[in-house]
C-alpha positions as CSV (number, residue, x, y, z in Angstrom):
1,M,13.1,15.8,-5.1
2,A,10.6,15.6,-2.3
3,V,8.0,12.9,-2.5
4,T,4.3,13.7,-2.3
5,A,1.8,12.5,0.2
6,K,-0.6,9.8,-0.9
7,I,-3.4,8.9,1.6
8,A,-4.9,5.5,0.8
9,P,-7.9,4.4,2.8
10,S,-7.9,0.6,3.1
11,M,-11.1,-0.7,1.5
12,L,-10.8,-3.8,3.7
13,S,-12.4,-1.6,6.4
14,S,-15.3,-0.5,4.1
15,D,-18.7,-1.9,3.7
16,F,-18.1,-4.5,1.0
17,A,-21.8,-4.6,0.1
18,N,-21.5,-1.0,-1.0
19,L,-18.0,-0.9,-2.4
20,A,-18.6,1.6,-5.2
21,S,-20.3,4.2,-2.9
22,E,-17.7,3.6,-0.2
23,A,-14.9,4.3,-2.8
24,E,-16.7,7.5,-3.9
25,R,-17.1,8.6,-0.3
26,M,-13.4,8.2,0.4
27,L,-12.4,10.1,-2.7
28,N,-14.8,12.9,-1.8
29,C,-13.1,12.9,1.6
30,G,-9.8,13.6,-0.1
31,A,-8.3,10.2,-0.6
32,D,-5.5,10.0,-3.2
33,W,-5.5,6.3,-3.7
34,L,-7.8,3.4,-2.7
35,H,-5.9,0.5,-1.1
36,M,-7.1,-3.0,-2.0
37,D,-6.0,-6.0,0.0
38,I,-5.8,-9.2,-2.1
39,M,-5.3,-12.2,0.2
40,D,-5.2,-15.8,-1.0
41,G,-5.9,-17.6,2.3
42,H,-2.4,-19.3,1.9
43,F,0.3,-16.6,2.2
44,V,-1.9,-15.1,4.9
45,P,-4.7,-16.9,6.7
46,N,-7.4,-14.6,5.6
47,L,-9.2,-14.7,2.2
48,T,-10.5,-11.4,0.8
49,I,-11.0,-10.3,-2.7
50,G,-9.5,-10.9,-6.2
51,A,-9.6,-9.6,-9.7
52,P,-13.4,-9.9,-10.2
53,V,-14.0,-7.4,-7.4
54,I,-11.3,-5.0,-8.8
55,E,-12.9,-5.3,-12.2
56,S,-16.4,-4.5,-10.8
57,L,-15.1,-1.5,-8.8
58,R,-13.1,-0.2,-11.8
59,K,-16.5,0.3,-13.7
60,H,-17.5,2.8,-11.0
61,T,-14.3,4.7,-10.4
62,K,-11.3,6.3,-12.1
63,A,-9.3,6.2,-8.8
64,Y,-5.8,4.8,-8.5
65,L,-6.4,1.3,-7.1
66,D,-3.3,0.5,-5.0
67,C,-3.4,-3.3,-4.9
68,H,-1.4,-5.2,-2.2
69,L,-1.1,-8.9,-3.1
70,M,-0.6,-11.0,0.0
71,V,-0.4,-14.2,-2.2
72,T,2.0,-17.1,-2.6
73,N,2.2,-16.9,-6.4
74,P,2.0,-13.3,-7.4
75,L,3.0,-14.1,-11.0
76,D,-0.4,-15.9,-11.5
77,Y,-2.2,-12.7,-10.6
78,V,-0.5,-10.2,-13.0
79,E,-2.6,-10.9,-16.1
80,P,-6.0,-11.0,-14.3
81,M,-5.2,-7.9,-12.2
82,G,-4.0,-6.0,-15.2
83,K,-7.2,-6.9,-17.1
84,A,-9.3,-6.0,-14.1
85,G,-7.9,-2.4,-14.0
86,A,-5.5,-2.5,-11.1
87,S,-3.3,0.6,-11.0
88,G,-0.5,-0.5,-8.6
89,F,0.6,-4.1,-8.1
90,T,2.6,-4.7,-4.8
91,F,3.9,-8.2,-4.3
92,H,5.7,-9.6,-1.3
93,V,9.5,-10.0,-1.4
94,E,9.3,-13.2,0.7
95,V,7.7,-15.1,-2.2
96,S,9.5,-13.5,-5.1
97,K,13.2,-13.8,-4.4
98,D,13.8,-15.9,-7.5
99,N,11.6,-14.3,-10.1
100,W,11.1,-10.6,-9.1
101,Q,12.8,-9.4,-12.3
102,E,10.2,-11.2,-14.5
103,L,7.5,-10.2,-12.1
104,V,8.3,-6.4,-12.4
105,Q,8.6,-6.6,-16.1
106,R,5.2,-8.3,-16.5
107,I,3.6,-5.9,-14.1
108,K,4.9,-2.9,-16.1
109,S,3.9,-4.6,-19.4
110,K,0.3,-4.7,-18.2
111,G,0.3,-1.0,-17.4
112,M,0.6,-1.3,-13.6
113,R,3.0,0.2,-11.2
114,P,5.2,-2.3,-9.4
115,G,5.8,-2.2,-5.7
116,V,7.3,-4.6,-3.2
117,A,6.1,-5.3,0.4
118,L,7.8,-6.9,3.3
119,K,6.5,-8.5,6.5
120,P,7.6,-7.2,9.9
121,G,10.0,-10.1,10.4
122,T,11.8,-9.6,7.0
123,P,15.1,-7.6,7.0
124,I,14.9,-4.3,5.0
125,E,18.1,-5.3,3.1
126,E,16.0,-7.9,1.1
127,V,14.3,-5.2,-0.9
128,Y,17.5,-3.3,-1.9
129,P,18.1,-5.3,-5.1
130,L,14.6,-4.6,-6.2
131,V,14.9,-0.9,-5.8
132,E,18.3,-0.8,-7.4
133,G,17.8,-3.2,-10.3
134,E,17.8,-2.0,-13.9
135,N,14.0,-2.6,-13.9
136,P,13.2,-1.4,-10.4
137,V,10.1,-1.4,-8.3
138,E,8.6,2.1,-7.8
139,M,7.4,1.7,-4.2
140,V,8.3,-0.2,-1.1
141,L,5.5,-1.1,1.4
142,V,6.7,-1.6,5.0
143,M,4.1,-3.6,6.9
144,T,3.6,-2.1,10.3
145,V,1.5,-5.0,11.4
146,K,1.5,-8.7,10.5
147,P,-0.3,-8.9,7.2
148,G,-3.7,-10.7,7.1
149,F,-6.1,-8.8,9.2
150,G,-7.3,-5.2,9.8
151,G,-7.5,-3.5,13.1
152,Q,-4.1,-4.5,14.6
153,K,-1.8,-2.3,16.6
154,F,0.9,-0.2,14.9
155,M,4.5,-1.5,15.4
156,P,6.7,1.5,16.0
157,E,9.9,-0.6,15.8
158,M,9.2,-0.9,12.0
159,M,10.1,2.8,11.7
160,D,13.8,2.0,11.6
161,K,13.2,0.3,8.3
162,V,11.4,3.4,6.9
163,R,14.2,5.7,8.1
164,T,16.8,3.4,6.5
165,L,15.0,3.4,3.2
166,R,14.3,7.1,3.2
167,K,18.0,7.9,3.8
168,K,19.1,5.6,1.1
169,Y,16.4,6.5,-1.5
170,P,15.3,10.1,-1.0
171,S,12.8,10.0,-3.9
172,L,11.3,6.6,-3.4
173,D,7.6,6.1,-2.6
174,I,7.6,4.5,0.9
175,E,4.2,3.1,2.0
176,V,3.2,2.0,5.5
177,D,0.3,-0.2,6.3
178,G,-1.2,-1.3,9.6
179,G,-2.4,0.7,12.6
180,L,-2.0,4.1,11.0
181,G,-4.2,6.9,12.3
182,P,-4.0,10.3,14.1
183,S,-2.1,8.9,17.0
184,T,0.6,7.1,14.9
185,I,0.9,9.2,11.7
186,E,3.6,11.5,13.1
187,M,5.9,8.5,13.9
188,A,5.5,7.3,10.3
189,A,5.7,10.7,8.6
190,S,8.8,11.8,10.6
191,A,10.5,8.5,9.7
192,G,10.0,9.3,6.0
193,A,6.9,7.5,4.9
194,N,4.8,9.3,2.3
195,C,2.1,6.8,1.2
196,I,-0.2,6.1,4.1
197,V,-2.6,3.2,4.2
198,A,-5.3,3.6,6.9
199,G,-8.4,1.4,7.5
200,S,-10.3,1.6,10.7
201,S,-9.0,5.0,11.7
202,V,-10.6,6.5,8.5
203,F,-13.7,4.4,8.1
204,G,-14.4,4.4,11.9
205,A,-14.1,8.2,12.1
206,A,-17.1,10.5,12.5
207,E,-15.3,12.8,9.9
208,P,-13.1,10.7,7.6
209,A,-12.1,13.9,5.7
210,N,-10.5,15.4,8.8
211,V,-8.4,12.3,9.4
212,I,-7.3,12.2,5.8
213,S,-6.3,15.8,5.8
214,L,-4.5,15.5,9.2
215,M,-2.4,12.6,7.8
216,R,-1.6,14.5,4.6
217,K,-0.5,17.5,6.6
218,S,1.8,15.4,8.8
219,V,3.5,13.9,5.7
220,N,3.9,17.2,3.9
221,D,5.2,19.0,7.0
222,N,7.8,16.3,7.6
223,Q,8.8,16.3,3.9
224,K,9.4,20.1,4.0
225,S,11.5,19.9,7.1
226,S,13.6,16.9,5.9
């Protein structure tokens, strides 16, 4: 079963003062998901948004809100994020080795889709139990920059992780986040990534719709040929 392309503009690169209209603009440009970066200022040095902003945005959009939680205690966020209207809840493997089963169960019970993310320095093997468990995560997010800030350079050496995952799990949603754009999409898509988070390359483009469709085409072409 081939996986489908999901292009998720990273709202961290949007104009936060006009979040609702920025979300609508991205969806009109062809975005499949909206990627929301929740950072606690502890797991990563930056502090961004939390459940109140998700709740406010949810009133203005029916879009899939793909929430990436760069937080030290993801369990504390499940209830508020579920109430706020998050669609996907992706937590970090580095902080959930002991309680991921409970975490996945709670995420699903709140009607969200569970995913697991890993930092560039974390071996890919650490997510295998979460993909193979009886109550598995439904997406793996391979960070292609160090999490915490937008606008960093793509790390091509992370593509080995994507290739390994795709070979092992042909129908898994594999997301990449960090430095993705027209110049790096082919590397990610050919390695097997199908969910693409892109911030500055989309929001900084004169024609965001062209960037989104180019990235989708790259994923789809590579999925057909694999």
